[in-house]
C-alpha positions in Angstrom: -1.0 8.7 16.4 -4.2 7.1 17.6 -6.2 8.0 20.7 -8.1 4.9 21.9 -11.2 4.6 24.0 -12.1 1.0 25.0 -14.3 -1.0 27.2 -18.0 -1.0 28.2 -18.1 2.8 28.3 -20.7 4.7 26.3 -19.2 7.0 23.6 -21.2 9.8 22.1 -20.4 11.1 18.5 -21.7 14.5 18.6 -23.3 16.0 15.5 -21.9 13.8 12.8 -23.4 13.7 9.3 -24.3 10.1 8.2 -23.1 8.9 4.9 -24.8 5.6 4.3 -27.3 5.0 1.4 -28.7 2.0 3.3 -29.5 4.0 6.4 -32.8 5.9 7.0 -30.6 8.7 8.4 -28.4 9.1 5.3 -27.5 12.8 4.8 -28.7 13.8 8.2 -26.7 15.3 11.1 -27.2 13.3 14.2 -25.8 12.4 17.7 -24.8 8.7 17.8 -24.4 6.8 21.0 -22.2 3.7 21.0 -21.5 1.0 23.5 -19.4 -2.1 23.1 -20.2 -3.4 19.5 -23.5 -1.7 19.1 -25.2 1.6 18.0 -27.4 2.3 21.1 -29.1 5.6 19.9 -29.4 7.9 17.0 -31.0 11.2 17.7 -31.0 14.9 16.8 -29.6 15.8 20.2 -28.8 13.2 22.8 -29.7 14.5 26.2 -28.5 11.7 28.3 -25.0 11.1 29.7 -22.0 9.4 28.1 -18.7 8.3 29.4 -16.9 10.0 26.5 -18.1 12.7 24.1 -16.4 13.2 20.8 -16.9 16.4 18.8 -15.2 16.6 15.4 -15.5 19.4 13.0 -17.0 18.7 9.5 -17.3 15.0 10.4 -19.0 12.4 8.3 -19.7 8.8 9.5 -20.0 5.8 7.3 -20.0 2.1 7.7 -16.4 0.9 8.3 -14.2 1.0 5.1 -13.3 -2.4 3.5 -10.3 -3.1 1.4 -10.6 -6.3 -0.5 -7.0 -6.7 -1.7 -4.0 -6.0 0.5 -0.6 -7.6 1.0 0.5 -7.7 4.7 3.4 -10.0 3.9 2.7 -12.3 7.0 3.8 -15.0 7.3 7.2 -15.1 5.6 8.0 -11.5 4.7 7.6 -9.8 8.0 10.5 -7.4 7.3 8.1 -5.6 4.9 4.9 -5.7 6.9 3.3 -7.8 9.6 -0.4 -8.4 10.4 0.1 -5.9 13.4 1.7 -3.1 11.4 -0.6 -3.6 8.5 -3.6 -3.5 10.8 -2.5 -0.2 12.3 -1.7 1.3 8.9 -5.2 0.2 7.7 -6.9 1.7 10.7 -5.1 5.0 10.0 -6.5 4.9 6.5 -10.0 4.4 7.8 -10.3 0.6 7.2 -12.1 -1.6 9.7 -11.9 -4.7 7.5 -9.3 -5.9 5.0 -8.8 -9.0 3.0 -5.2 -10.2 2.8 -4.0 -11.9 -0.4 -2.5 -15.4 -0.3 0.9 -14.4 -1.6 2.7 -15.3 1.6 5.3 -17.8 2.6 3.8 -20.4 3.0 0.9 -19.7 0.7 -2.7 -19.4 2.1 -3.8 -22.6 0.2 -4.9 -24.8 3.1 -7.3 -24.4 6.0 -4.4 -24.4 8.4 -3.0 -21.2 6.8 -6.5 -19.6 6.9 -6.6 -20.5 10.5 -3.1 -18.9 11.0 -4.4 -15.6 9.7 -7.6 -15.7 11.8 -5.8 -16.6 15.0 -3.0 -14.1 14.7 -5.3 -11.3 13.9 -8.1 -11.8 16.4 -6.6 -9.4 19.0 -5.7 -6.7 16.4 -7.6 -3.4 16.1 -9.4 -4.3 12.8 -10.8 -7.3 11.1 -8.4 -9.2 8.8 -9.9 -11.8 6.6 -7.9 -14.3 4.5 -8.3 -14.7 0.7 -7.7 -18.3 -0.1 -5.5 -19.3 -3.0 -7.2 -20.6 -6.2 -4.3 -22.9 -7.0 -2.0 -25.0 -4.8 1.2 -23.0 -4.0 0.0 -20.4 -6.5 1.4 -22.4 -9.3 -1.7 -22.1 -11.5 -1.9 -25.9 -12.0 -4.1 -27.6 -9.6 -7.1 -26.3 -7.6 -6.4 -25.6 -3.9 -8.6 -26.9 -1.1 -11.2 -24.2 -1.5 -14.2 -25.8 0.3 -12.0 -26.5 3.4 -10.7 -22.9 3.3 -14.2 -21.6 2.8 -15.4 -23.6 5.8 -12.6 -22.1 7.9 -13.2 -18.5 7.0 -11.7 -17.7 3.7 -13.7 -14.7 2.4 -12.8 -15.1 -1.4 -10.4 -16.9 -3.7 -7.6 -15.6 -5.8 -4.1 -16.3 -6.8 -3.5 -12.6 -5.9 -0.4 -11.2 -7.6 -0.2 -14.2 -9.9 -3.3 -14.0 -12.2 -4.5 -17.4 -13.3 -3.3 -17.9 -16.9 -4.8 -21.4 -17.4 -8.3 -21.1 -19.0 -9.2 -24.6 -17.8 -8.1 -24.0 -14.2 -10.0 -20.7 -14.0 -13.1 -22.4 -15.4 -12.9 -25.1 -12.8 -12.4 -22.5 -10.0 -15.6 -20.5 -11.1 -17.5 -23.8 -11.1 -16.1 -24.9 -7.8 -17.0 -21.7 -5.8 -20.5 -21.7 -7.2 -21.4 -24.5 -4.8 -21.1 -22.1 -1.8 -21.8 -18.8 -3.5 -18.1 -17.9 -3.4 -16.4 -15.0 -5.2 -13.2 -15.4 -7.4 -11.0 -12.3 -7.5 -8.7 -11.9 -10.6 -6.1 -9.2 -11.3 -6.2 -8.9 -15.1 -2.9 -9.4 -16.8 -2.0 -11.8 -19.5 1.6 -12.6 -18.4 2.6 -14.0 -21.7 2.2 -10.4 -23.1 3.2 -8.5 -20.1 5.8 -10.5 -18.3 8.8 -8.5 -19.5 7.2 -5.1 -19.4 8.0 -2.4 -16.9 5.4 0.3 -17.7 2.5 1.0 -20.0 3.4 0.3 -23.7 3.3 3.4 -25.8 5.2 6.4 -27.1 6.4 7.2 -23.6 7.8 3.8 -22.9 9.7 3.9 -26.2 11.0 7.4 -25.4 12.2 6.2 -21.9 13.7 3.1 -23.3 11.6 0.8 -21.1 9.8 -2.4 -22.3 6.0 -2.0 -22.2 3.0 -3.8 -21.0 0.3 -3.4 -23.7 -3.3 -2.6 -22.7 -4.4 -5.7 -24.6 -2.7 -7.9 -21.9 -5.5 -6.7 -19.5 -8.3 -6.7 -22.0 -7.7 -10.2 -23.2 -7.9 -11.7 -19.7 -11.0 -9.7 -18.8 -12.7 -10.8 -22.1 -11.7 -14.4 -21.4 -12.9 -14.3 -17.9 -16.2 -12.7 -18.9 -16.8 -15.6 -21.3 -16.1 -18.2 -18.6 -18.4 -16.3 -16.3 -21.2 -16.5 -18.9 -20.5 -20.2 -19.2 -20.6 -20.9 -15.4 -22.9 -18.4 -14.0 -20.6 -17.8 -11.1 -19.3 -14.6 -9.4 -16.2 -12.8 -10.4 -14.5 -9.6 -9.1 -11.9 -8.0 -11.3 -9.4 -6.0 -9.2 -7.0 -3.2 -10.3 -8.7 -2.4 -13.7 -6.4 0.1 -15.5 -7.6 0.5 -19.1 -10.5 2.2 -20.8 -11.3 -0.9 -22.9 -11.1 -3.1 -19.8 -13.7 -1.0 -17.9 -15.9 -0.9 -21.0 -15.9 -4.6 -21.2 -17.0 -4.9 -17.5 -19.7 -2.3 -18.1 -21.0 -4.3 -21.0 -21.0 -7.5 -19.0 -22.9 -5.9 -16.2 -25.6 -4.8 -18.7 -25.9 -8.5 -19.7 -26.7 -9.3 -16.1 -23.6 -11.2 -15.3 -22.4 -11.3 -11.6 -19.3 -9.3 -12.3 -17.9 -6.5 -10.1 -14.7 -4.5 -10.2 -12.4 -2.2 -8.3 -9.7 0.3 -9.1 -6.8 1.6 -7.1 -6.3 5.1 -5.8 -3.0 5.5 -7.7 -4.6 4.6 -11.1 -7.0 7.4 -10.4 -4.3 9.9 -9.2 -1.2 9.2 -11.4 -0.6 8.4 -15.1 2.3 7.0 -17.1 3.5 10.6 -17.6 4.5 10.8 -13.9 7.2 8.2 -14.8 9.2 10.7 -16.8 12.0 10.7 -14.2 12.0 6.9 -13.7 10.4 7.2 -10.2 10.6 3.6 -8.8 7.8 4.5 -6.2 5.4 4.6 -9.2 6.4 1.2 -10.6 3.2 -0.8 -10.1 1.4 -3.8 -11.4 -0.9 -3.3 -13.4 1.1 -0.3 -14.7 0.0 3.3 -14.7 -1.7 4.0 -18.0 -2.5 6.9 -20.2 -4.5 10.1 -19.3 -7.3 8.7 -21.6 -7.4 5.5 -19.5 -7.5 7.5 -16.3 -10.4 9.6 -17.6 -12.3 6.4 -18.4 -11.7 5.1 -15.0 -12.7 8.3 -13.2 -15.9 8.3 -15.3 -16.6 4.7 -14.3 -16.2 5.6 -10.6 -18.6 8.5 -11.1 -21.2 6.5 -13.0 -21.2 3.4 -10.8 -19.5 0.9 -13.1 -16.7 0.7 -10.6 -18.0 -0.9 -7.4 -15.3 -0.3 -4.9 -11.8 1.1 -4.3 -9.0 -1.3 -3.3 -5.5 0.0 -2.3 -3.5 -3.0 -3.6 -1.3 -2.1 -0.5 2.1 -3.6 -1.4 4.8 -2.9 1.1 8.4 -3.3 -0.3 11.7 -3.0 1.6 14.0 0.0 1.1 16.5 -1.6 -1.2 13.7 -2.9 -3.4 12.9 0.6 -4.5 16.2 2.4 -4.3 17.6 0.7 -7.3 17.4 1.1 -11.1 13.8 1.2 -12.4 14.1 -2.1 -14.3 15.3 -4.0 -11.2 12.9 -2.3 -8.7 10.1 -4.2 -7.2 6.5 -3.2 -8.0 4.0 -1.8 -5.5 2.9 1.1 -3.4 2.3 1.1 0.4 -1.0 3.0 -0.2 -3.5 2.0 2.5 -3.0 5.1 4.7 -3.6 7.6 1.9 -6.3 5.9 -0.1 -9.3 7.9 0.9 -7.6 11.3 0.5 -6.1 10.3 -2.8 -9.4 9.3 -4.3 -11.1 12.4 -3.0 -8.2 14.5 -4.4 -8.4 12.8 -7.7 -12.2 13.0 -8.0 -13.4 16.0 -6.0 -17.0 15.7 -7.3 -17.7 12.4 -5.4 -20.4 12.8 -2.8 -19.9 11.5 0.7 -22.6 8.9 0.1 -20.8 7.7 -3.1 -17.5 7.6 -1.1 -19.2 5.4 1.4 -20.4 3.0 -1.2 -17.0 2.8 -2.9 -15.1 2.3 0.3 -17.6 0.3 2.3 -21.1 -0.8 1.5 -20.5 -2.2 -2.1 -17.6 -4.4 -0.9 -19.7 -5.6 2.0 -22.4 -6.6 -0.4 -20.2 -8.3 -2.9 -18.4 -10.5 -0.4 -21.3 -11.2 1.9 -20.1 -9.2 5.0 -22.3 -7.5 7.6 -23.5 -4.3 6.0 -23.1 -2.4 9.3 -25.8 0.1 8.2 -26.0 3.0 10.6 -29.2 2.3 12.5 -30.2 1.8 16.1 -29.4 -1.6 17.3 -27.0 -2.4 14.5 -23.4 -3.6 14.8 -21.1 -0.5 15.3 -18.3 -0.7 12.8 -17.7 2.9 11.6 -15.4 5.2 9.8 -15.2 8.9 10.5 -14.0 11.2 7.8 -13.8 14.8 6.6 -13.9 15.9 2.9 -12.6 19.4 3.9 -9.6 18.6 6.1 -6.4 17.5 4.5 -4.0 14.6 4.8 -0.2 15.0 4.7 1.4 11.7 5.5 5.2 11.5 6.2 7.6 8.8 7.0 7.5 10.0 10.6 3.7 9.5 11.0 3.2 6.4 8.9 2.2 3.3 10.6 3.3 0.9 7.8 6.6 -0.9 8.2 7.6 0.0 4.6 8.4 3.4 3.1 7.4 2.9 -0.6 4.7 5.6 -1.0 4.7 8.3 -3.6 1.9 10.1 -1.6 4.2 11.0 1.3 4.6 14.7 1.8 1.9 15.6 -0.7 -1.1 17.5 0.7 -4.4 15.8 -0.2 -7.9 17.1 0.4 -9.8 14.7 2.5 -8.9 13.1 5.8 -9.8 10.0 7.8 -10.7 11.2 11.3 -11.0 7.8 13.1 -12.7 4.4 13.3 -15.0 2.5 15.7 -14.5 -1.2 15.4 -14.4 -4.1 17.9 -15.9 -1.8 20.5 -13.0 0.5 20.4 -12.9 4.2 19.1 -9.6 5.3 17.6 -9.2 9.0 16.7 -6.3 9.9 14.3 -4.1 12.8 15.5 
């Protein structure tokens, strides 16, 4: 449940600790006065009056969280999620800005579809930015109208859940976006190797009698895309990296000075293939859960800075898409509400400043958004969180329209306390 405070009133956040490496107040406990869309004052102890004073125990404040890869299923699959329910779930998870993938009906592959997302989300409580399709109708054959979409507000370009398989098309896309400093997002799966697979290929998949998706299906696409990136000098973001070798390839490309960035999901940090021993369809995801060794490599990459940001890959599914045999179940997790707590639980060592980078400032930098640094006079787009309080999400208090979350009824250390975005403070209850 949210408690909302809106309007031209002044709101005082009392004694919150600032987690923002770009702010001169990083690591300091301050009073922050907000009004409309702006940070009015940051002080040790604000002595003036405010219309509303908020005091939260063990509260940190960071620039608003950003999720650069979510599926809100709108238009066309509103029985799973809508822009409205997705926005509410995102806000519950601490996100003030999300990027919606183009895998809708119709596809976001023209300026009119970009406009649809912008118009239908302008009154919602968070910022929803459309990712434009790379190819027409996501068919992987012909380039979509990327310049038109960019001009109308597309934040990046991707075929989303359908990774581009054509080397020539992907090369053209990287060349095309370079003209306007655009970013291409790719989910790394070679579908010719992984199309029939249901989980990570290995001893466990053999034991369970399930066809596997080999890690090389990820690594080949990452290697190919790195070579194309070298050739074009463009910008590439790899999302949902799941293998040790995949992350090693990206780390090496970064050392070469290429404009490559990457993200991982909370569930690849929290679960492994071993959690599939009872054929839990809630854990059927794409890319699949990998080995403990892969997970250790991802965690190390989050800790050492190779991983730039966290993305939820929020993927709502209807009830009957998950309550069937594993081989027929649909892939995906409705994970946006538990993302912060799952990451904090999986990697307890992460500092508040590093969490702020992973969830906010790095994505803002990669995709050219307002950095919303916590300074006087800056735009106020904030997330409040605690690393000591716990999250326990259930079907009853979830905001998402879909119920496909393996994190429900699990107590996780770390909690989103609220957000301030579009001049509105929302406190999670």
